[in-house]
C-alpha positions as CSV (number, residue, x, y, z in Angstrom):
1,X,-110.5,-132.7,-128.1
2,X,-111.0,-131.7,-131.7
3,X,-114.2,-132.4,-133.6
4,X,-114.2,-134.7,-136.7
5,X,-114.9,-133.4,-140.2
6,X,-118.4,-134.9,-140.0
7,X,-119.2,-133.1,-136.8
8,X,-117.9,-129.8,-138.1
9,X,-119.8,-130.2,-141.4
10,X,-123.0,-130.9,-139.4
11,X,-122.5,-127.7,-137.3
12,X,-122.0,-125.7,-140.5
13,X,-125.1,-127.2,-142.1
14,X,-127.4,-127.1,-139.1
15,X,-126.5,-123.8,-137.5
16,X,-124.3,-122.0,-140.1
17,X,-121.5,-122.2,-137.6
18,X,-118.7,-120.0,-139.1
19,X,-116.2,-121.2,-136.4
20,X,-116.8,-124.8,-137.5
21,X,-116.1,-123.9,-141.1
22,X,-113.0,-122.0,-140.0
23,X,-111.8,-125.2,-138.3
24,X,-112.4,-127.2,-141.5
25,X,-110.3,-124.6,-143.4
26,X,-107.6,-124.8,-140.8
27,X,-107.5,-128.6,-141.0
28,X,-107.4,-128.8,-144.8
29,X,-105.9,-125.7,-146.2
30,X,-102.3,-126.9,-146.2
31,X,-103.1,-130.0,-148.2
32,X,-105.3,-128.1,-150.7
33,X,-102.7,-125.3,-151.1
34,X,-100.0,-127.9,-151.5
35,X,-101.9,-129.8,-154.3
36,X,-102.7,-126.5,-156.1
37,X,-99.0,-125.4,-155.9
38,X,-98.0,-128.5,-157.6
39,X,-100.7,-128.1,-160.3
40,X,-99.6,-124.5,-160.9
41,X,-95.9,-125.4,-161.1
42,X,-95.1,-123.7,-157.8
43,X,-97.0,-120.4,-158.5
44,X,-97.8,-119.7,-154.8
45,X,-99.9,-116.6,-155.5
46,X,-102.1,-118.3,-158.0
47,X,-102.3,-121.5,-155.9
48,X,-103.4,-119.4,-152.9
49,X,-106.0,-117.6,-154.9
50,X,-107.4,-121.0,-156.1
51,X,-107.3,-122.3,-152.5
52,X,-109.3,-119.3,-151.4
53,X,-111.8,-119.9,-154.2
54,X,-112.0,-123.6,-153.3
55,X,-113.0,-122.9,-149.7
56,X,-115.5,-120.2,-150.7
57,X,-117.1,-122.7,-153.1
58,X,-117.0,-125.4,-150.5
59,X,-118.8,-123.2,-148.1
60,X,-121.4,-122.2,-150.6
61,X,-121.9,-125.9,-151.7
62,X,-121.6,-127.6,-148.3
63,X,-125.1,-128.9,-148.5
64,X,-124.1,-130.9,-151.6
65,X,-121.5,-132.9,-149.8
66,X,-122.9,-136.4,-149.6
67,X,-120.3,-138.0,-147.3
68,X,-119.7,-140.7,-149.9
69,X,-115.9,-140.0,-149.8
70,X,-113.7,-138.1,-147.4
71,X,-114.3,-134.4,-147.0
72,X,-110.7,-133.8,-148.1
73,X,-111.4,-135.7,-151.4
74,X,-114.4,-133.5,-152.0
75,X,-112.2,-130.4,-151.4
76,X,-109.5,-131.8,-153.8
77,X,-112.1,-132.3,-156.4
78,X,-113.3,-128.7,-156.1
79,X,-109.7,-127.4,-156.2
80,X,-108.9,-129.5,-159.2
81,X,-112.0,-128.3,-161.1
82,X,-111.0,-124.6,-160.3
83,X,-107.5,-125.2,-161.6
84,X,-108.7,-127.1,-164.7
85,X,-111.3,-124.4,-165.5
86,X,-108.7,-121.7,-165.2
87,X,-106.5,-123.5,-167.7
88,X,-109.4,-123.8,-170.1
89,X,-110.1,-120.1,-169.8
90,X,-106.5,-119.3,-170.5
91,X,-106.6,-121.6,-173.6
92,X,-109.9,-120.2,-174.8
93,X,-109.1,-116.5,-174.2
94,X,-105.6,-116.5,-175.6
95,X,-106.2,-119.1,-178.2
96,X,-103.2,-121.3,-177.4
97,X,-102.7,-125.0,-176.9
98,X,-102.2,-126.9,-173.6
99,X,-98.4,-126.9,-173.8
100,X,-98.3,-123.1,-174.3
101,X,-100.8,-122.6,-171.4
102,X,-98.6,-124.7,-169.2
103,X,-95.6,-122.5,-170.1
104,X,-97.5,-119.4,-169.3
105,X,-98.5,-120.8,-165.9
106,X,-94.9,-121.9,-165.1
107,X,-92.9,-119.7,-162.7
108,X,-90.2,-117.5,-164.2
109,X,-87.6,-118.3,-161.6
110,X,-84.7,-120.5,-162.5
111,X,-84.7,-124.1,-161.3
112,X,-81.9,-126.6,-160.7
113,X,-81.0,-129.0,-163.5
114,X,-82.9,-132.1,-162.4
115,X,-85.9,-130.1,-161.2
116,X,-85.9,-128.2,-164.5
117,X,-85.7,-131.5,-166.5
118,X,-88.5,-133.0,-164.5
119,X,-90.7,-129.9,-164.9
120,X,-90.0,-130.0,-168.7
121,X,-90.8,-133.7,-168.7
122,X,-94.1,-133.2,-166.7
123,X,-95.1,-130.5,-169.2
124,X,-94.9,-133.0,-172.0
125,X,-97.5,-135.3,-170.4
126,X,-101.1,-135.1,-171.2
127,X,-103.3,-133.4,-168.6
128,X,-104.8,-136.7,-167.4
129,X,-101.3,-138.3,-167.1
130,X,-99.8,-135.3,-165.3
131,X,-102.8,-134.9,-162.9
132,X,-102.8,-138.6,-162.1
133,X,-99.1,-138.6,-161.2
134,X,-99.4,-135.3,-159.2
135,X,-102.4,-136.7,-157.2
136,X,-100.8,-140.0,-156.4
137,X,-97.1,-139.3,-156.1
138,X,-96.9,-135.7,-155.0
139,X,-100.2,-135.3,-153.1
140,X,-100.0,-138.8,-151.6
141,X,-103.5,-139.9,-152.6
142,X,-104.4,-143.5,-153.1
143,X,-105.5,-144.6,-156.6
144,X,-109.1,-144.6,-155.3
145,X,-108.9,-141.1,-153.9
146,X,-107.4,-139.8,-157.2
147,X,-110.2,-141.6,-159.0
148,X,-112.7,-139.7,-156.9
149,X,-111.0,-136.4,-157.4
150,X,-110.3,-136.7,-161.2
151,X,-113.6,-138.5,-161.9
152,X,-111.9,-141.4,-163.7
153,X,-112.1,-145.1,-163.1
154,X,-109.2,-146.5,-161.0
155,X,-108.0,-148.6,-164.0
156,X,-107.7,-145.4,-166.0
157,X,-105.8,-143.7,-163.3
158,X,-103.4,-146.6,-163.2
159,X,-103.0,-146.5,-167.0
160,X,-102.3,-142.8,-167.0
161,X,-99.7,-143.2,-164.3
162,X,-98.0,-146.1,-166.1
163,X,-98.0,-144.2,-169.4
164,X,-96.9,-141.0,-167.7
165,X,-94.0,-142.7,-165.9
166,X,-92.8,-144.3,-169.1
167,X,-92.9,-141.0,-170.9
168,X,-91.0,-139.3,-168.0
169,X,-88.4,-142.1,-168.0
170,X,-87.9,-141.8,-171.7
171,X,-87.6,-138.0,-171.7
172,X,-85.3,-137.9,-168.7
173,X,-83.0,-140.6,-170.2
174,X,-82.8,-138.7,-173.5
175,X,-82.2,-135.3,-171.8
176,X,-78.8,-136.5,-170.4
């Protein structure tokens, strides 16, 4: 019988149990890596680096987890912050705008027509719209979970999704 997240977290906090933390990583790494791969436009290497950084930070900050939301939501928030901070660093260091930063982060490989159109449409969304859509539709989070991860009110998440979907619809209709 496997332990719950709460039991594993308690073992990490009380006795610095590395095996318990390894189990938490095993349980959550696929979901965290999947979310990061979507945020990095399929850049597996960068997403994996961010996932590793996420779990390292989670281990270091485990004592700050307050159990007010699911452990996975807390991990998603750490991963999202790591991704967002890296985008800011790219923008600050290179001195480019958000759209150019997204193009730099995009994979070089060729994509199929519809996927390429959708990727181009997603790149046109604001960061909050894109992140809200990715969290709810591609990562399968509820509006409440996305609200916790993105630190936005649920109503704002819903607004970003509605506006983003409308922009995507308009862009995809005009691209054909």
